[in-house]
C-alpha positions as CSV (number, residue, x, y, z in Angstrom):
1,M,113.6,61.6,68.3
2,R,113.3,64.5,70.3
3,G,109.9,65.6,71.8
4,I,108.2,67.8,74.2
5,Q,106.7,66.4,77.3
6,F,103.9,68.1,79.0
7,T,103.1,67.9,82.8
8,R,100.6,69.4,85.0
9,F,101.5,73.0,86.3
10,N,101.9,72.9,90.1
11,P,101.8,76.4,91.3
12,D,103.4,75.4,94.7
13,E,106.7,74.7,93.0
14,N,106.9,78.0,91.6
15,K,106.0,80.0,94.6
16,K,108.7,82.4,96.1
17,P,110.3,81.6,99.3
18,P,108.4,82.9,102.4
19,F,110.9,85.5,103.3
20,Q,111.0,87.0,99.6
21,K,107.1,86.9,99.3
22,L,107.0,89.1,102.5
23,L,109.9,91.4,101.7
24,D,108.1,92.4,98.4
25,L,105.0,93.2,100.5
26,F,107.0,94.8,103.2
27,T,109.0,97.1,101.2
28,Q,105.5,98.3,99.3
29,L,104.1,99.0,102.9
30,L,107.2,101.0,103.8
31,T,106.6,103.3,100.7
32,Y,103.1,104.0,101.9
33,T,104.2,104.4,105.6
34,S,107.0,106.8,104.7
35,G,109.7,104.3,106.0
36,D,108.0,103.9,109.4
37,V,109.1,100.3,110.0
38,S,106.9,99.7,113.2
39,E,103.7,100.9,111.1
40,A,104.5,98.8,108.1
41,L,104.9,95.7,110.3
42,Q,101.7,96.4,112.0
43,W,100.1,96.4,108.6
44,L,101.8,93.5,107.6
45,T,100.7,91.7,110.9
46,E,97.2,92.9,110.0
47,L,97.2,91.4,106.4
48,D,98.6,88.1,107.7
49,N,95.7,87.7,109.9
50,E,93.3,88.3,106.9
51,Y,95.0,86.7,104.1
52,N,97.2,83.7,105.9
53,L,100.4,85.0,104.5
54,T,102.4,82.9,106.7
55,N,101.9,79.3,108.1
56,Q,103.1,77.4,111.4
57,E,106.7,76.9,109.8
58,Y,107.2,80.5,109.1
59,G,105.7,83.2,110.9
60,I,105.9,87.1,111.1
61,G,108.3,87.0,114.1
62,D,110.7,84.7,111.8
63,F,110.3,87.2,109.1
64,I,111.4,89.9,111.5
65,Q,114.4,88.1,112.8
66,E,115.4,87.4,109.2
67,L,115.0,91.1,108.4
68,K,117.3,91.8,111.2
69,D,120.0,89.0,110.3
70,K,120.1,90.2,106.7
71,G,120.7,93.7,107.6
72,Y,117.3,95.2,106.3
73,I,116.5,96.8,109.7
74,R,118.6,97.4,112.6
75,E,117.5,99.2,116.1
76,N,118.6,102.7,116.9
77,E,121.0,102.6,119.9
78,E,119.8,106.0,121.0
79,S,116.0,106.0,120.7
80,G,115.5,102.0,120.6
81,A,113.3,102.5,117.5
82,I,113.5,100.0,114.6
83,E,114.8,101.8,111.6
84,I,115.5,100.6,107.8
85,T,119.0,100.3,106.6
86,S,120.7,101.6,103.4
87,K,120.2,97.9,102.0
88,A,116.5,98.0,102.5
89,E,116.5,101.7,100.8
90,Q,118.1,100.2,97.5
91,T,115.7,97.5,97.8
92,I,112.6,99.6,97.7
93,R,114.1,101.6,94.9
94,K,115.0,98.3,92.8
95,N,111.4,97.0,93.4
96,A,110.1,100.4,92.2
97,L,112.2,100.2,89.3
98,E,110.8,96.4,88.5
99,E,107.4,97.5,89.4
100,I,107.2,100.6,86.9
101,F,109.9,99.9,84.3
102,G,109.5,96.2,84.0
103,K,105.6,96.6,83.1
104,L,106.9,99.3,80.8
105,K,109.1,97.1,78.6
106,K,106.5,94.7,78.0
107,S,104.1,97.3,76.9
108,A,103.6,99.1,73.5
109,T,106.1,101.5,72.5
110,G,105.6,105.2,73.6
111,N,104.9,108.1,71.4
112,H,107.8,110.0,71.9
113,N,110.8,107.8,71.0
114,V,113.2,109.3,68.6
115,R,116.2,107.4,67.4
116,K,119.3,108.3,65.8
117,S,122.4,106.3,65.1
118,G,125.6,107.3,66.5
119,M,128.6,105.9,68.6
120,G,126.2,104.6,71.6
121,D,125.8,101.2,73.5
122,E,122.4,100.1,72.5
123,L,122.5,97.6,69.1
124,N,119.6,98.4,66.7
125,A,118.5,96.2,63.8
126,E,120.6,98.3,61.2
127,T,124.0,97.5,60.0
128,R,126.8,99.3,57.9
129,P,130.2,98.9,56.3
130,F,132.9,98.5,58.5
131,E,135.0,101.5,59.3
132,F,138.3,102.2,60.9
133,G,138.3,102.5,64.5
134,D,135.1,100.1,64.9
135,G,135.6,97.5,67.4
136,V,135.7,93.8,66.8
137,D,132.8,93.2,69.3
138,Q,130.3,95.5,66.7
139,L,131.0,92.8,63.9
140,D,127.8,91.4,62.5
141,I,129.3,88.0,61.7
142,T,126.6,86.5,59.8
143,A,126.2,89.5,57.5
144,S,130.1,89.6,56.8
145,I,130.5,85.8,56.2
146,R,127.4,86.3,53.7
147,N,129.2,89.2,52.0
148,A,132.6,87.1,51.8
149,Q,130.7,84.3,50.0
150,I,129.0,86.6,47.5
151,N,132.2,88.5,46.8
152,H,134.8,85.5,46.7
153,G,132.8,82.5,46.4
154,I,132.5,79.3,48.3
155,D,135.6,77.5,47.0
156,S,138.2,79.8,47.3
157,F,136.6,81.4,50.6
158,S,138.4,84.5,52.0
159,I,137.3,87.4,53.7
160,S,138.6,91.1,53.5
161,Q,137.8,94.4,55.2
162,D,135.3,95.3,52.4
163,D,133.3,92.3,53.5
164,L,133.0,93.2,57.0
165,E,129.6,94.8,58.3
166,V,129.1,96.2,61.8
167,K,125.8,96.4,63.9
168,E,124.7,99.8,64.2
169,T,124.2,101.3,67.7
170,D,122.0,104.1,69.0
171,F,123.5,107.1,70.5
172,K,122.7,107.8,74.1
173,T,123.6,111.4,75.3
174,Q,124.9,112.3,78.7
175,T,121.7,114.3,80.5
176,S,121.5,116.1,83.8
177,T,117.8,115.9,85.0
178,A,116.2,117.7,88.0
179,L,113.2,115.9,89.1
180,M,110.6,118.2,91.1
181,I,107.9,116.6,93.5
182,D,105.1,118.6,94.9
183,I,104.5,117.6,98.5
184,S,101.8,120.4,99.1
185,H,98.6,119.4,101.0
186,S,96.4,118.8,97.9
187,M,98.7,115.6,97.0
188,I,96.8,113.8,99.6
189,L,93.6,115.5,99.4
190,Y,90.0,114.3,98.2
191,G,90.7,110.7,99.1
192,E,93.4,110.2,96.6
193,D,96.8,109.2,97.5
194,R,98.9,111.1,94.8
195,I,102.3,111.3,96.9
196,T,102.9,107.7,97.1
197,P,103.1,107.2,92.9
198,A,105.3,110.3,93.1
199,K,107.7,108.6,95.3
200,K,107.8,105.4,93.6
201,V,108.5,106.9,90.3
202,A,111.3,109.0,91.8
203,M,112.8,106.2,93.5
204,A,112.6,104.0,90.3
205,L,114.0,106.9,88.1
206,A,116.8,107.1,90.6
207,E,117.7,103.5,90.5
208,L,117.5,103.4,86.6
209,I,120.0,106.4,86.4
210,T,122.4,105.2,89.0
211,T,122.6,101.7,87.6
212,R,122.3,101.9,83.9
213,Y,123.1,105.5,83.2
214,P,126.0,106.4,85.7
215,K,127.2,109.2,83.6
216,D,124.1,111.1,84.1
217,T,123.2,113.3,87.1
218,L,119.7,113.3,89.1
219,D,118.8,116.2,91.4
220,I,115.6,115.6,93.5
221,I,113.6,118.6,94.6
222,V,110.5,118.8,96.8
223,F,108.5,121.9,97.0
224,G,105.7,123.2,99.2
225,N,105.9,126.6,100.7
226,D,109.6,126.4,99.8
227,A,111.8,124.0,97.8
228,W,114.9,122.1,99.1
229,Q,116.8,119.2,97.7
230,I,117.0,115.8,99.0
231,E,119.2,113.0,98.6
232,I,118.0,109.6,96.9
233,K,118.0,107.8,100.4
234,D,115.6,110.3,101.5
235,L,112.9,109.2,99.0
236,P,111.3,106.5,101.1
237,Y,110.7,108.8,104.0
238,L,108.9,111.6,102.0
239,Q,105.9,113.0,103.4
240,V,103.1,115.5,102.3
241,G,103.1,118.6,104.6
242,P,100.5,121.3,105.5
243,F,102.1,123.5,102.6
244,H,100.9,125.5,99.7
245,T,102.4,125.2,96.2
246,N,105.5,127.3,95.5
247,T,106.4,126.2,92.0
248,V,108.5,129.4,91.4
249,A,110.9,128.3,94.3
250,G,111.1,124.8,92.9
251,L,112.0,126.2,89.3
252,E,114.4,128.4,90.8
253,L,116.2,125.8,92.6
254,A,116.0,123.5,89.7
255,M,117.7,125.9,87.4
256,D,120.5,126.6,90.0
257,L,121.4,123.1,90.3
258,L,121.5,122.5,86.6
259,R,123.4,125.8,86.0
260,R,126.2,124.0,88.1
261,R,126.2,120.7,85.9
262,R,128.5,120.3,83.2
263,N,126.4,118.3,80.8
264,P,125.3,120.0,77.7
265,N,121.8,118.5,77.9
266,K,119.5,119.3,80.7
267,Q,115.8,119.0,81.4
268,I,113.3,119.3,84.4
269,F,110.6,116.9,85.2
270,M,107.9,118.2,87.5
271,I,105.1,116.2,89.1
272,T,102.4,118.3,90.5
273,D,98.6,118.1,90.9
274,G,97.8,121.3,91.1
275,K,98.4,125.2,90.3
276,P,101.1,127.4,92.0
277,T,99.5,129.2,95.1
278,C,102.4,130.4,96.7
279,L,105.3,133.1,96.5
280,K,108.1,134.0,98.7
281,I,108.8,137.7,98.7
282,G,111.4,138.5,101.1
283,S,110.8,136.7,104.5
284,Q,107.1,136.8,103.9
285,Y,104.8,134.3,102.0
286,Y,102.2,135.5,99.4
287,K,99.4,132.8,99.3
288,N,96.2,132.6,97.5
289,S,94.4,129.3,97.1
290,F,91.4,130.6,95.3
291,G,91.8,130.0,91.6
292,L,94.7,131.3,89.6
293,D,96.5,134.6,91.0
294,R,97.9,136.6,88.3
295,K,100.7,137.7,90.2
296,I,101.8,134.0,91.2
297,L,101.0,133.0,87.7
298,N,103.3,135.5,85.9
299,R,106.2,134.7,87.9
300,T,105.7,131.0,87.0
301,L,105.6,131.6,83.5
302,N,108.4,133.9,83.3
303,L,110.6,131.1,84.7
304,A,109.3,128.8,82.2
305,A,110.3,131.4,79.6
306,Q,113.7,131.6,81.2
307,C,114.3,128.0,80.9
308,K,113.3,127.8,77.4
309,K,116.2,130.6,76.6
310,L,118.6,128.2,78.5
311,K,117.4,125.5,76.4
312,I,116.1,123.5,79.6
313,P,112.8,121.7,78.6
314,I,110.3,121.2,81.3
315,T,108.0,118.2,81.2
316,T,105.0,118.3,83.3
317,F,103.5,115.3,84.8
318,M,99.9,116.5,85.9
319,V,98.0,114.0,88.4
320,A,94.9,115.8,88.5
321,T,92.1,116.2,85.5
322,D,90.4,119.5,86.5
323,P,89.9,121.4,83.1
324,W,91.2,124.7,84.6
325,L,94.1,123.4,86.0
326,Q,95.0,121.5,82.5
327,K,94.4,125.0,81.0
328,F,97.2,126.6,83.2
329,V,99.5,123.6,82.5
330,T,98.8,124.1,78.8
331,E,100.1,127.7,78.9
332,F,102.9,126.9,81.0
333,T,103.9,124.2,78.6
334,E,103.7,126.3,75.7
335,T,105.7,129.2,77.3
336,N,108.5,126.6,77.8
337,N,108.1,124.9,74.4
338,G,108.2,121.7,76.8
339,K,105.9,118.7,77.2
340,A,102.9,117.8,79.4
341,F,101.2,114.6,80.5
342,F,97.9,114.5,82.0
343,S,98.5,111.2,83.5
344,G,96.6,110.4,86.5
345,T,98.6,108.3,89.3
346,D,98.3,105.0,87.5
347,K,100.1,106.0,84.3
348,L,102.4,108.4,85.8
349,G,105.3,105.9,85.8
350,Q,104.9,104.9,82.1
351,F,104.9,108.3,80.8
352,L,107.8,109.7,82.6
353,F,109.9,106.4,81.9
354,R,109.0,106.6,78.1
355,D,109.9,110.4,77.8
356,F,113.1,109.8,79.7
357,E,114.3,107.0,77.5
358,S,113.4,108.9,74.3
359,G,115.5,111.7,75.4
360,K,118.3,109.4,76.0
361,R,118.3,108.5,72.3
362,K,117.9,112.0,70.9
363,F,121.1,113.4,69.0
364,Y,122.1,116.9,70.4
């Protein structure tokens, strides 16, 4: 007779290997230090001294050597500085994806999921009668056999096309996304680090799209006094600068990049913590950090209206809670007919990923 045998749980048996445990922490520190390996290793050494992360058999020196042997870090031949490799950059993105999206899959369903059936690749609970052109891999074997038994009986069992049922799938449309990240100085002001969560979300979204939705496109834009495009590999090194917030420049660049994409479905995600405070007029910068400047605000709202005409929804993720800033975001969102989330840094990833996933299931 089969039974279940219970044994005392031994936490030591389920511990990660020392290298993997330190690697997880090291990649987190690299995100905070914007890819500075020396600073990350210094922090790791201090944490080891305080929390005894290593032991006599395996120390930080062993970890550094293993990082080199496994191709996570290398020494720059010209400068002699230690740098992370493309393998380490991808590991950081994967960890960010697991940290944000892994938790999200276990949490409650979001408020924006819209599912419609179609020729997709994600199974749902519904079935339908077999149609010409359906693949054999879509057959619901259990439901098909049940239909055959009902229609023909058990004694003279046979199965025909009319008995077959297939599993329904959710349609997932190809999408071009432009992700705008605010790198103005306010993203690290007031004792709150807002840029690190923004980087983590960007890295996780980039990893999700490149691995799960390879036909999608993602353009990443940073904006301060100006706006410019960065590559996925540049994300770990992203830093805040002594910049104002030129939202207009970011939107103009996003619209220009999306204009070149052939996908019919386009969207802009914007992560910011403040109001637009800067415009570039010719070669001169027009700046005003004191309240909402009508000249800057009108240009920003005009671009929101243009995106609406082009059917480019803008989803704004506001990582600040000031009521008057939320009022601006509300006006901006109404002009574009887009969405806004006043998320805070802790919920930023959940909001962005739920909105992205719901958009993948909309039928256009």
